[in-house]
Residue, then its C-alpha position, 0 to 999 in steps of 0.5 A: m500500500i502506498s499512502e499519499d499522506q504518509w509520503l507527504s508527511e515524511l518528505y515535506p514535514d511542516e511544508i504543507y500548510d494550505i491547498s496550494t502547497y498541498l497541490k504542489y507537493s502532491s504533484r511532485l509525489k505523483k510523478v515519482i509514484s506513477s513510474h514506481v507503481l508501473m514498475l511494480l505492476a509490470k512485475g505482477l505485484t498488487v498495488v494499493l494506492d491510498f490517494p484522494a480521487n474526489t476530483k476529475r483530475q485526480r481520477v484521471w491520474f489513477r486511470s492513466i496508471m491503470e491504462q499504461a499498465q493494462a492492469l486489472h483494477v478495483l476502486h473502493y470508495i466511501d459514499a459520504s456527504d461533504s459535511k460528514c467528510k469535513a467532520 
């Protein structure tokens, strides 16, 4: 399992303080993670990505990896209201 929160907190401690800095560092991380995940999938390994997918752009990133790898995939999601998620 590869968790965005874990990687970002380890790589950029105290550097993410708003949405713009999150987007900056998340984008950097995704570039590295994409190639790493493709390599793992090419070796026949199972990969679990714990990354957000609540925007269309985020879902495009997931789809691009799956399509490049021609990988079978399963999407799990939580169906919850905005207010519940924010709480």
